[in-house]
Steps between C-alpha positions, in 0.01 A plus 500: 500500500267662263198315392393493130124500593282693728378348811195287427166631636221256577257690277721642226683311218870493490647768264841520361732777611544759216827505325645862506710428188186449280296808394148492600229641267162615635196525281186668618189492272293815502131477407375799304141618595286690262435856596176686380590849398154616424244630754187320577242581222195694598148351503399663179810406307468134625131503394589641161749220440252236618240647256757475213584143581129409522430660152804323347392166640175532295673601191419876517721790449538698824582816313145509360363537859738753632265796463228314684739379769630851575140608582345331788173305459323772687610776264410267203145457639466877545616558150246252366217661700591842369509373141157336538345810649640717225381262225155481672464879508612520140246243392222665684584833340497349155160327562363828638618681192349238259177425675220763480408679827189332650261691716407349833173317453244579767402217722166328422275457800136424554269778405329491831809477709550771762723517800447755779756573768425681820825625651581781742880500489631722206840333509349155451296643207790653317782254580320167526140493356553706180832333403347153537201605291725642230715181497192263479320714235190571711551874567241603236225279660580584857363778730675615814295671773707688758259498797391279787325187401191573729458823303538326164229241607267771619529686166435184308189435709359853442565488119339194370635388168812711506723204567455141370462198727826328558583136478785512729581732791826502703478657854848556646485824715743600780392295798489788752324759275186317416191369666441152348140488619403829331698420187318156461165661563564743218608232264193282589263772358727648237393481132865433418468134620354278225310182554796286405755722657800369712627722788845432638553664845840519680451556883717470813459229765249535780258675263132387492383460135150436383399173339342668210516834304168574348410217272849354520612235745837416658656229286857507634683637795876426543766610744854607366715595803348813656268558211172337383350491154128454469297453176137581457328350186168381355339197635569291193889531573467338836668164508267208551550343845574130522214299637 
């Protein structure tokens, strides 16, 4: 005997047996998914759209900024610099055309000012000494002697009155090419050393230096690395010692 129901299952509800005489309709709902047809935008295009939205947000017309947007900020800065340089050159040319030509005024120095340089190296004279004198404006009042300093001091001692007495003397010879004892003896009796003269001497370490040079006394002696700087000066320039 046929049963009108399926056998009951302990975990399933009882379902009626389908009637074959009734048509059964089946409905299946299909969910349509959106499909993106365009490729992913490039970084430049996305940045351009973001820039347009930013300008529109503040009430600006993005079309007014298209030319500036096409050119990067670096190119824009270069264009501005080129424009400023061109305008600057044009302005200088106009000012030069309008302003009358002015002759270089000679440097005014003390009438008694004289500078004497004793140098043996011709390269130092042509490439260092003379360019510096021209730059500072002291070339006309300077004298360059290309000979040994011992010879220069001997000539000055023989010809009294040929050279003035100096207020400042700088002694910076090549360490291995000079005898400091002989050089200081010549300076001590030289007419080039005035009574109020200051003498700066650069000398290497482990060199014995005299406490005085003629009427001048040692007022300072400092060490800088492997070099010492000593200053001889008049007695009035010596610092008073604390009692």
